[in-house]
ROLO-919532 format. One record per residue (C-alpha): residue number from 1; residue in three letters; z, y, x. Coordinates in pm, whole numbers, plus 50000, padded with zeros to 5 digits. Each point is the difference from the previous one (the first is absolute). Layout:
// ROLO-919532
+-----+------+-------+-------+-------+
|  nr | rest |     Z |     Y |     X |
+-----+------+-------+-------+-------+
| NUM |  ALA |     Z |     Y |     X |
...
+-----+------+-------+-------+-------+
***
This chain:
// ROLO-919532
+-----+------+-------+-------+-------+
|  nr | rest |     Z |     Y |     X |
+-----+------+-------+-------+-------+
|   1 |  MET | 94313 | 83277 | 92212 |
|   2 |  ARG | 49858 | 49825 | 49699 |
|   3 |  ASN | 50091 | 49638 | 50084 |
|   4 |  LYS | 50053 | 49762 | 49709 |
|   5 |  ARG | 50333 | 49821 | 49999 |
|   6 |  THR | 50070 | 49679 | 49806 |
|   7 |  PHE | 50290 | 49759 | 49978 |
|   8 |  SER | 50008 | 49632 | 49911 |
|   9 |  ALA | 50194 | 49920 | 49683 |
|  10 |  ILE | 50111 | 49667 | 50151 |
|  11 |  LEU | 50203 | 50144 | 50291 |
|  12 |  GLY | 50360 | 49884 | 50026 |
|  13 |  PRO | 50269 | 50269 | 49972 |
|  14 |  ALA | 50072 | 50019 | 50373 |
|  15 |  LEU | 49636 | 50011 | 50103 |
|  16 |  ALA | 49923 | 50252 | 49727 |
|  17 |  LEU | 50276 | 50228 | 50126 |
|  18 |  MET | 49860 | 49977 | 50353 |
|  19 |  VAL | 49649 | 50084 | 49882 |
|  20 |  ILE | 50114 | 50292 | 49783 |
|  21 |  THR | 50214 | 50139 | 50282 |
|  22 |  GLY | 49706 | 49977 | 50238 |
|  23 |  TYR | 49773 | 50163 | 49744 |
|  24 |  LEU | 50231 | 50295 | 49948 |
|  25 |  GLY | 50038 | 50049 | 50373 |
|  26 |  HIS | 49624 | 49981 | 50055 |
|  27 |  THR | 49930 | 50266 | 49740 |
|  28 |  GLY | 50280 | 50228 | 50113 |
|  29 |  CYS | 50180 | 49951 | 49670 |
|  30 |  SER | 50330 | 49859 | 50127 |
|  31 |  PRO | 50292 | 50133 | 49798 |
|  32 |  GLN | 50173 | 50304 | 50149 |
|  33 |  ALA | 50378 | 49997 | 50040 |
|  34 |  GLY | 50203 | 50276 | 49842 |
|  35 |  PRO | 49897 | 50266 | 49749 |
|  36 |  PRO | 49633 | 50103 | 49984 |
|  37 |  GLU | 49889 | 50289 | 50220 |
|  38 |  LYS | 49877 | 50302 | 49809 |
|  39 |  ILE | 49666 | 50146 | 50094 |
|  40 |  ALA | 49863 | 50311 | 49829 |
|  41 |  ILE | 49626 | 50014 | 49936 |
|  42 |  GLY | 49826 | 50307 | 49856 |
|  43 |  THR | 49662 | 49982 | 49827 |
|  44 |  ASN | 49794 | 50145 | 49721 |
|  45 |  LEU | 49914 | 49750 | 49729 |
|  46 |  ASN | 49652 | 49851 | 50008 |
|  47 |  GLU | 49830 | 49663 | 50011 |
|  48 |  MET | 49981 | 49996 | 50378 |
|  49 |  VAL | 50375 | 49959 | 50045 |
|  50 |  GLY | 49994 | 49687 | 49784 |
|  51 |  LEU | 50148 | 49780 | 50274 |
|  52 |  LEU | 50318 | 50212 | 49996 |
|  53 |  PHE | 50041 | 49925 | 49628 |
|  54 |  ILE | 49921 | 49628 | 50027 |
|  55 |  ALA | 50248 | 49952 | 50285 |
|  56 |  GLU | 50263 | 50176 | 49787 |
|  57 |  LYS | 49930 | 49802 | 49681 |
|  58 |  GLN | 49976 | 49660 | 50170 |
|  59 |  GLY | 50315 | 50041 | 50209 |
|  60 |  PHE | 49818 | 49993 | 50334 |
|  61 |  TYR | 50208 | 50289 | 50136 |
|  62 |  GLN | 50318 | 49822 | 49900 |
|  63 |  ALA | 49880 | 49681 | 50169 |
|  64 |  GLN | 49974 | 50201 | 50321 |
|  65 |  GLY | 50352 | 50142 | 49962 |
|  66 |  LEU | 49874 | 50341 | 49891 |
|  67 |  GLU | 50065 | 50238 | 49715 |
|  68 |  ALA | 49689 | 50217 | 49977 |
|  69 |  VAL | 50058 | 50328 | 49817 |
|  70 |  ILE | 49663 | 50140 | 49890 |
|  71 |  LYS | 50003 | 50376 | 49942 |
|  72 |  GLU | 49710 | 50144 | 49798 |
|  73 |  TYR | 49796 | 50314 | 50083 |
|  74 |  GLN | 49690 | 50166 | 49852 |
|  75 |  THR | 49795 | 49986 | 50323 |
|  76 |  GLY | 50004 | 49802 | 50324 |
|  77 |  LEU | 50059 | 50311 | 50210 |
|  78 |  ALA | 50340 | 50072 | 49840 |
|  79 |  PRO | 50173 | 49677 | 50115 |
|  80 |  LEU | 49847 | 50043 | 50345 |
|  81 |  LYS | 50179 | 50334 | 50031 |
|  82 |  ASP | 50329 | 49844 | 49883 |
|  83 |  LEU | 49949 | 49727 | 50260 |
|  84 |  GLU | 49953 | 50263 | 50271 |
|  85 |  GLU | 50327 | 50162 | 49895 |
|  86 |  GLY | 50196 | 49673 | 50004 |
|  87 |  ARG | 50047 | 49956 | 49624 |
|  88 |  LEU | 49797 | 49677 | 49993 |
|  89 |  ASP | 49961 | 49696 | 50222 |
|  90 |  LEU | 49633 | 49952 | 49909 |
|  91 |  ALA | 49728 | 50183 | 49814 |
|  92 |  SER | 49682 | 49868 | 49843 |
|  93 |  CYS | 49707 | 50241 | 50007 |
|  94 |  ALA | 49624 | 50016 | 50043 |
|  95 |  GLU | 49869 | 50026 | 50354 |
|  96 |  PHE | 49883 | 50356 | 49931 |
|  97 |  ALA | 50361 | 50116 | 49960 |
|  98 |  LEU | 50100 | 49853 | 50337 |
|  99 |  ALA | 49689 | 50141 | 50170 |
| 100 |  GLY | 50085 | 50345 | 49863 |
| 101 |  GLU | 50360 | 49981 | 50122 |
| 102 |  VAL | 49881 | 49893 | 50345 |
| 103 |  LEU | 49767 | 50300 | 50021 |
| 104 |  ALA | 50281 | 50226 | 49874 |
| 105 |  GLY | 50222 | 49881 | 50287 |
| 106 |  ARG | 50263 | 49853 | 49767 |
| 107 |  ALA | 49938 | 49631 | 50062 |
| 108 |  GLU | 50109 | 49948 | 50362 |
| 109 |  LYS | 50281 | 49767 | 49889 |
| 110 |  LEU | 49803 | 49825 | 49724 |
| 111 |  ARG | 49841 | 49656 | 50037 |
| 112 |  CYS | 49779 | 49799 | 49765 |
| 113 |  LEU | 50123 | 49641 | 49972 |
| 114 |  ALA | 49722 | 49863 | 49781 |
| 115 |  VAL | 49736 | 50060 | 49739 |
| 116 |  ILE | 50122 | 49836 | 49678 |
| 117 |  ALA | 49679 | 50047 | 49799 |
| 118 |  ALA | 49649 | 50136 | 50037 |
| 119 |  GLY | 49741 | 50080 | 49735 |
| 120 |  GLU | 49848 | 50258 | 49767 |
| 121 |  VAL | 50227 | 50152 | 49735 |
| 122 |  ASP | 49897 | 50369 | 49986 |
| 123 |  PHE | 49786 | 50133 | 49713 |
| 124 |  LEU | 49855 | 50335 | 49903 |
| 125 |  ILE | 50045 | 50074 | 49629 |
| 126 |  ALA | 49816 | 50291 | 49835 |
| 127 |  ARG | 49977 | 50151 | 49652 |
| 128 |  ARG | 49673 | 49924 | 49826 |
| 129 |  ASP | 50037 | 50308 | 49777 |
| 130 |  ARG | 49990 | 50222 | 50309 |
| 131 |  GLY | 49639 | 49895 | 50050 |
| 132 |  ILE | 50080 | 49737 | 50262 |
| 133 |  THR | 49802 | 49679 | 49965 |
| 134 |  ARG | 49869 | 49965 | 50357 |
| 135 |  PRO | 50176 | 50068 | 50333 |
| 136 |  GLU | 49773 | 50300 | 50067 |
| 137 |  ASP | 50144 | 50165 | 49686 |
| 138 |  LEU | 50322 | 50056 | 50194 |
| 139 |  ARG | 49851 | 50308 | 50168 |
| 140 |  ALA | 50192 | 50315 | 49904 |
| 141 |  LYS | 50268 | 49788 | 49833 |
| 142 |  THR | 50374 | 49979 | 50073 |
| 143 |  VAL | 50130 | 49669 | 50136 |
| 144 |  GLY | 50369 | 49912 | 50024 |
| 145 |  VAL | 50134 | 49777 | 50278 |
| 146 |  PRO | 50341 | 49945 | 50157 |
| 147 |  ARG | 49941 | 50211 | 50312 |
| 148 |  LYS | 50070 | 49853 | 50346 |
| 149 |  THR | 49951 | 49644 | 49870 |
| 150 |  SER | 49718 | 49750 | 50037 |
| 151 |  ALA | 49863 | 50122 | 49664 |
| 152 |  GLU | 49902 | 50332 | 50160 |
| 153 |  PHE | 49819 | 49816 | 50280 |
| 154 |  PHE | 49814 | 49773 | 49757 |
| 155 |  LEU | 49902 | 50299 | 49784 |
| 156 |  ALA | 49827 | 50154 | 50301 |
| 157 |  GLY | 49821 | 49672 | 50068 |
| 158 |  PHE | 49898 | 49957 | 49636 |
| 159 |  LEU | 49851 | 50350 | 49990 |
| 160 |  THR | 49816 | 49949 | 50329 |
| 161 |  LEU | 49848 | 49671 | 49881 |
| 162 |  ASN | 49871 | 50186 | 49693 |
| 163 |  ASN | 49860 | 50293 | 50201 |
| 164 |  ILE | 50265 | 50244 | 49879 |
| 165 |  ALA | 50168 | 50236 | 50245 |
| 166 |  LEU | 50378 | 50016 | 49983 |
| 167 |  GLY | 49964 | 50376 | 49950 |
| 168 |  ASP | 49795 | 49939 | 49685 |
| 169 |  VAL | 50312 | 49886 | 49813 |
| 170 |  THR | 50343 | 50157 | 49956 |
| 171 |  VAL | 50268 | 49761 | 50122 |
| 172 |  VAL | 50354 | 50048 | 49864 |
| 173 |  ASP | 50324 | 49819 | 50073 |
| 174 |  VAL | 50119 | 49787 | 49705 |
| 175 |  ARG | 50281 | 49746 | 50028 |
| 176 |  PRO | 49915 | 49648 | 49870 |
| 177 |  GLY | 50253 | 50020 | 49718 |
| 178 |  GLU | 49844 | 50324 | 49873 |
| 179 |  MET | 49636 | 49895 | 50014 |
| 180 |  ALA | 49957 | 49856 | 49651 |
| 181 |  ASP | 50129 | 50318 | 49836 |
| 182 |  ALA | 49810 | 50227 | 50239 |
| 183 |  LEU | 49669 | 49828 | 49925 |
| 184 |  ALA | 50058 | 49952 | 49626 |
| 185 |  GLY | 50119 | 50360 | 49970 |
| 186 |  GLY | 49692 | 50137 | 50174 |
| 187 |  LYS | 50179 | 50145 | 50306 |
| 188 |  VAL | 49758 | 49800 | 50217 |
| 189 |  ASP | 49657 | 49849 | 49934 |
| 190 |  ALA | 50059 | 49684 | 50203 |
| 191 |  VAL | 50266 | 49823 | 50206 |
| 192 |  LEU | 49997 | 49746 | 50280 |
| 193 |  VAL | 50297 | 49768 | 50036 |
| 194 |  TRP | 50096 | 49635 | 50039 |
| 195 |  ALA | 50082 | 49721 | 49755 |
| 196 |  PRO | 50209 | 49954 | 49793 |
| 197 |  VAL | 50026 | 50379 | 49949 |
| 198 |  THR | 49632 | 49984 | 49906 |
| 199 |  ASP | 50067 | 49761 | 49712 |
| 200 |  GLY | 50219 | 50248 | 49813 |
| 201 |  ILE | 49749 | 50281 | 50054 |
| 202 |  ILE | 49708 | 49793 | 49871 |
| 203 |  LYS | 50196 | 49890 | 49694 |
| 204 |  LYS | 50097 | 50360 | 49922 |
| 205 |  LEU | 49638 | 50124 | 50021 |
| 206 |  GLY | 49847 | 49700 | 49821 |
| 207 |  ASN | 49622 | 50032 | 49958 |
| 208 |  ASN | 50011 | 50343 | 50163 |
| 209 |  ALA | 50068 | 49842 | 50339 |
| 210 |  VAL | 49726 | 49951 | 50259 |
| 211 |  VAL | 50121 | 49774 | 50284 |
| 212 |  TRP | 49860 | 49925 | 50346 |
| 213 |  PRO | 50141 | 49792 | 50288 |
| 214 |  ALA | 50086 | 50258 | 50265 |
| 215 |  GLN | 50032 | 49820 | 50332 |
| 216 |  GLY | 49635 | 49921 | 50068 |
| 217 |  GLY | 50078 | 49649 | 50118 |
| 218 |  GLN | 50259 | 50120 | 50253 |
| 219 |  ASN | 50337 | 49826 | 49986 |
| 220 |  VAL | 50327 | 50180 | 49968 |
| 221 |  TYR | 50273 | 49830 | 50201 |
| 222 |  ARG | 50353 | 49978 | 49866 |
| 223 |  LEU | 50244 | 50015 | 50290 |
| 224 |  LEU | 50360 | 49908 | 50063 |
| 225 |  VAL | 50144 | 50258 | 50241 |
| 226 |  THR | 50339 | 50028 | 50169 |
| 227 |  ARG | 50172 | 50199 | 50275 |
| 228 |  GLU | 50054 | 49902 | 50363 |
| 229 |  GLU | 50376 | 50012 | 49939 |
| 230 |  VAL | 49974 | 49734 | 49727 |
| 231 |  ILE | 49785 | 49782 | 50227 |
| 232 |  ARG | 50257 | 50035 | 50277 |
| 233 |  THR | 50309 | 49933 | 49789 |
| 234 |  ARG | 49870 | 49777 | 49717 |
| 235 |  GLY | 49703 | 49818 | 50145 |
| 236 |  ALA | 50108 | 49662 | 49860 |
| 237 |  VAL | 50034 | 50153 | 49653 |
| 238 |  LEU | 49645 | 50135 | 50016 |
| 239 |  GLU | 49869 | 49658 | 50097 |
| 240 |  ARG | 50183 | 49840 | 49708 |
| 241 |  LEU | 49855 | 50262 | 49767 |
| 242 |  LEU | 49648 | 49918 | 50117 |
| 243 |  ARG | 50072 | 49630 | 49944 |
| 244 |  ALA | 50099 | 50081 | 49642 |
| 245 |  LEU | 49673 | 50191 | 49949 |
| 246 |  ASP | 49803 | 49717 | 50158 |
| 247 |  ARG | 50156 | 49763 | 49748 |
| 248 |  ALA | 49906 | 50244 | 49725 |
| 249 |  ALA | 49637 | 49994 | 50118 |
| 250 |  ASP | 50007 | 49621 | 50003 |
| 251 |  PHE | 50141 | 49998 | 49646 |
| 252 |  LEU | 49728 | 50236 | 49878 |
| 253 |  GLU | 49731 | 49785 | 50159 |
| 254 |  ARG | 50135 | 49678 | 49844 |
| 255 |  GLN | 50093 | 50149 | 49662 |
| 256 |  PRO | 49773 | 50304 | 49951 |
| 257 |  GLU | 50064 | 50043 | 49627 |
| 258 |  ALA | 50377 | 49987 | 50042 |
| 259 |  GLY | 49981 | 50239 | 50294 |
| 260 |  LYS | 49781 | 50247 | 49811 |
| 261 |  GLY | 50240 | 49978 | 49707 |
| 262 |  ILE | 50290 | 50105 | 50222 |
| 263 |  ILE | 49805 | 50298 | 50135 |
| 264 |  ALA | 49885 | 50107 | 49653 |
| 265 |  GLN | 50352 | 49976 | 49859 |
| 266 |  ARG | 50144 | 50209 | 50284 |
| 267 |  LEU | 49731 | 50266 | 49950 |
| 268 |  GLN | 50041 | 49985 | 49621 |
| 269 |  VAL | 49633 | 49928 | 49937 |
| 270 |  SER | 49819 | 49698 | 49857 |
| 271 |  THR | 49842 | 49745 | 50231 |
| 272 |  ALA | 49666 | 50096 | 49841 |
| 273 |  ASP | 50051 | 50361 | 50108 |
| 274 |  LEU | 50105 | 49881 | 50343 |
| 275 |  GLN | 49664 | 49836 | 50064 |
| 276 |  SER | 49762 | 50198 | 49777 |
| 277 |  GLY | 49706 | 50146 | 50193 |
| 278 |  LYS | 50167 | 49967 | 50337 |
| 279 |  ALA | 49892 | 49838 | 50325 |
| 280 |  PRO | 50219 | 49712 | 50126 |
| 281 |  ILE | 50301 | 50093 | 50210 |
| 282 |  ASN | 50081 | 49798 | 50312 |
| 283 |  TYR | 50374 | 49935 | 49990 |
| 284 |  GLU | 50139 | 49880 | 50331 |
| 285 |  PRO | 50204 | 50138 | 50290 |
| 286 |  PHE | 49755 | 50063 | 50286 |
| 287 |  LEU | 49885 | 50243 | 50267 |
| 288 |  ASP | 49635 | 50035 | 50101 |
| 289 |  GLN | 49746 | 50232 | 50161 |
| 290 |  GLY | 49881 | 50120 | 49660 |
| 291 |  LEU | 50328 | 50185 | 49958 |
| 292 |  LEU | 49954 | 50186 | 50327 |
| 293 |  LEU | 49637 | 50086 | 49919 |
| 294 |  ALA | 50102 | 50137 | 49659 |
| 295 |  MET | 50275 | 50217 | 50151 |
| 296 |  GLU | 49765 | 50131 | 50269 |
| 297 |  ASP | 49741 | 50089 | 49732 |
| 298 |  GLN | 50264 | 50184 | 49800 |
| 299 |  ALA | 50127 | 50183 | 50309 |
| 300 |  ARG | 49647 | 50123 | 50074 |
| 301 |  TRP | 49973 | 50126 | 49642 |
| 302 |  LEU | 50333 | 50184 | 50024 |
| 303 |  ILE | 49895 | 50159 | 50329 |
| 304 |  LYS | 49654 | 50096 | 49872 |
| 305 |  ASN | 50146 | 50164 | 49690 |
| 306 |  ARG | 50265 | 50182 | 50205 |
| 307 |  LEU | 50284 | 49833 | 49814 |
| 308 |  THR | 50174 | 49947 | 50333 |
| 309 |  ASP | 50033 | 50205 | 50316 |
| 310 |  LYS | 49914 | 49695 | 50211 |
| 311 |  SER | 49653 | 49965 | 50147 |
| 312 |  GLN | 50009 | 49640 | 50127 |
| 313 |  VAL | 50029 | 49671 | 49811 |
| 314 |  PRO | 50330 | 49834 | 50098 |
| 315 |  ASN | 50034 | 49643 | 50124 |
| 316 |  PHE | 50142 | 49853 | 49679 |
| 317 |  LEU | 50076 | 49673 | 50177 |
| 318 |  ASN | 50304 | 50183 | 50141 |
| 319 |  TYR | 50140 | 50017 | 49645 |
| 320 |  ILE | 49977 | 49627 | 49929 |
| 321 |  HIS | 50275 | 49748 | 50074 |
| 322 |  ALA | 49849 | 49653 | 49963 |
| 323 |  GLU | 50278 | 49784 | 50145 |
| 324 |  PRO | 50191 | 49909 | 49679 |
| 325 |  LEU | 49680 | 49905 | 49817 |
| 326 |  SER | 49879 | 49797 | 50299 |
| 327 |  HIS | 50322 | 49795 | 49977 |
| 328 |  VAL | 49942 | 49937 | 49629 |
| 329 |  ASP | 49630 | 49917 | 50030 |
| 330 |  PRO | 49814 | 50053 | 50331 |
| 331 |  LYS | 49662 | 49968 | 49825 |
| 332 |  ALA | 50084 | 50298 | 49781 |
| 333 |  VAL | 49982 | 50232 | 50301 |
| 334 |  ARG | 49629 | 50059 | 50054 |
| 335 |  LEU | 50024 | 50305 | 50224 |
| 336 |  VAL | 49875 | 50044 | 50354 |
| 337 |  LEU | 50335 | 50069 | 50165 |
| 338 |  PRO | 50037 | 50126 | 50359 |
| 339 |  GLY | 49971 | 49707 | 50239 |
| 340 |  LYS | 49921 | 49756 | 49717 |
| 341 |  GLU | 49699 | 49874 | 49811 |
| 342 |  ALA | 49984 | 50031 | 49623 |
| 343 |  ALA | 50135 | 49694 | 49820 |
| 344 |  LYS | 49720 | 49764 | 49901 |
+-----+------+-------+-------+-------+
***
């Protein structure tokens, strides 16, 4: 929904009011009567949730009659668990977290409303003074990752691409906030985690840091997930939230420097750090087949490595609720849905 909207400066007051009213109605931005509705969103802080920050800073939630309360976590799995237990209305997480919860049997009431960003933000950082200058030097080394997150999955892929067996390294659980100290203090030889956590680690190690992109060209998808109960009781609110995020994506497309500045400020990093050495991130609310393929790939990995007691890959389409997004922008839903063709 990236249509350009312009107004003539010569319109008379009455005609201008008619045009503006029609514009607001068309974009779903008509003022809401009464106090704003609160909606609690849980997420860990990283570049991929940038649309949440832009919508907050630019007043797009308020324009939709919403008061979005963003609660911060260290990983994407933590807010997903709070969502399951009813302490949040929505959670933002990587697709790996949702796939894991589905396989664990804890996601029967969870539904993905949209992807809000896709891209490559995970990096492997190693200590040069531990004799690591090439990926193959990781053999017999200790690597820290936040276990049960997409970082663990991408570590396995990174090792495989470099002909290293997972058993050739020692993998330990390290929380993102503890990684810089763990690596600088020598408790681990390398870590794999996402930006902007990586920026602080690299700065702390300085010239001792060896850095590699860790995703091998495979996107990570940042999801917006809710519960069936919220869909049933607050469906209109969810649609208005997606409209606010769609406006945020439009703002970022039209004013990229201003949008990046908002994201950098919220993450407390410089805009240079935000973009340094990273692949572009696609910021937009959407749903497509790539998401399903990624989740199926991750499910197969979890099954193969006996990290679940399930033996079959689930039908992840059952955990997607596309209706609100289709009302906001039908072209953003690029899934093959039952009884329908994928949007062209």
